[in-house]
C-alpha positions as CSV (number, residue, x, y, z in Angstrom):
1,M,-0.1,0.1,0.0
2,N,1.1,3.6,-0.9
3,T,2.2,5.5,2.2
4,D,2.9,8.9,0.5
5,S,1.4,12.1,1.2
6,C,1.0,15.1,-0.9
7,D,-0.5,18.8,-1.2
8,M,-3.9,19.1,-2.9
9,I,-4.1,21.3,-6.1
10,R,-7.4,22.3,-7.2
11,V,-8.0,21.8,-11.1
12,A,-10.9,23.0,-13.4
13,D,-12.7,19.8,-13.8
14,D,-12.7,15.9,-13.6
15,D,-10.7,15.5,-17.2
16,A,-8.1,17.7,-15.4
17,V,-8.0,15.4,-12.4
18,L,-7.7,12.5,-14.7
19,A,-4.8,14.2,-16.6
20,G,-3.2,15.5,-13.3
21,G,-1.0,14.2,-10.8
22,P,-1.3,13.0,-7.1
23,G,-3.1,15.7,-5.2
24,S,-5.3,17.0,-8.2
25,F,-8.9,17.5,-7.3
26,C,-12.0,19.3,-8.1
27,I,-15.7,19.7,-6.6
28,W,-18.5,19.3,-8.6
29,T,-22.5,19.0,-8.0
30,D,-24.7,16.4,-9.6
31,T,-28.3,17.2,-10.8
32,D,-29.7,16.3,-7.5
33,G,-27.4,18.8,-5.6
34,Q,-25.1,16.3,-4.1
35,R,-21.6,17.4,-4.1
36,Y,-18.4,15.5,-4.8
37,I,-14.7,15.8,-4.7
38,A,-13.0,13.9,-7.4
39,C,-9.2,13.5,-6.8
40,R,-6.0,11.7,-7.7
41,L,-4.6,10.1,-4.4
42,P,-0.9,9.9,-3.8
43,D,-0.7,6.7,-5.6
44,R,-2.7,8.2,-8.7
45,C,-5.7,6.3,-8.0
46,Y,-8.8,8.3,-9.1
47,I,-11.7,8.5,-6.7
48,E,-14.9,10.4,-6.3
49,L,-16.4,11.0,-2.9
50,P,-19.7,12.3,-2.0
51,I,-19.0,15.2,0.5
52,R,-21.5,17.4,2.5
53,P,-20.7,20.4,4.7
54,T,-20.5,19.6,8.3
55,V,-23.6,22.0,9.0
56,A,-25.7,20.5,6.3
57,G,-28.7,18.1,6.8
58,Q,-29.3,15.4,4.2
59,A,-26.6,13.8,2.0
60,Q,-25.9,10.9,-0.1
61,H,-24.3,8.0,2.2
62,P,-21.7,7.1,2.7
63,S,-20.6,10.7,2.7
64,W,-17.6,12.6,4.1
65,D,-17.9,15.6,6.3
66,W,-16.3,18.5,4.6
67,D,-15.2,21.9,6.1
68,G,-16.6,23.7,3.2
69,N,-13.3,25.1,1.9
70,E,-13.0,24.6,-1.7
71,A,-9.3,25.5,-1.9
72,T,-7.6,23.6,0.8
73,P,-10.3,21.1,2.0
74,T,-10.5,19.0,5.2
75,L,-12.6,15.8,5.0
76,N,-13.7,13.2,7.9
77,P,-13.5,10.2,8.2
78,S,-10.3,9.0,6.6
79,V,-10.2,7.9,3.1
80,H,-9.3,4.1,2.4
81,T,-8.9,2.5,-0.8
82,H,-8.1,-1.1,-0.1
83,G,-4.6,-1.9,-1.4
84,H,-4.1,1.5,-2.6
85,W,-3.8,4.3,-0.2
86,H,-5.1,5.2,3.4
87,G,-4.9,8.7,4.7
88,L,-6.8,11.9,5.9
89,F,-7.4,15.2,3.7
90,R,-6.2,18.0,6.0
91,A,-6.3,21.6,5.3
92,G,-5.4,20.8,1.5
93,R,-3.2,18.0,2.0
94,M,-3.5,14.4,1.7
95,V,-1.7,12.7,4.8
96,S,-1.1,9.0,4.8
97,C,-1.9,7.2,7.8
């Protein structure tokens, strides 16, 4: 399993995330209003996580609590992609556990 950490870099959209390096991310909203963060983890694995502001009500589950910061996001709980990477998103940094 990859144990690297990296800074997060906001890009325009998921195409830019797919073309980007570790730490690339974007935030997007589906037609039902659910927000997602699409990102490249430190091992280059691409994922999309449903997010919700920590003060919000209903959200798709599972869902990560988000501090609402679009430039340097913090998410809870940790992100675990079995066999790839396990870590935390903290103030715009992907920190390996």
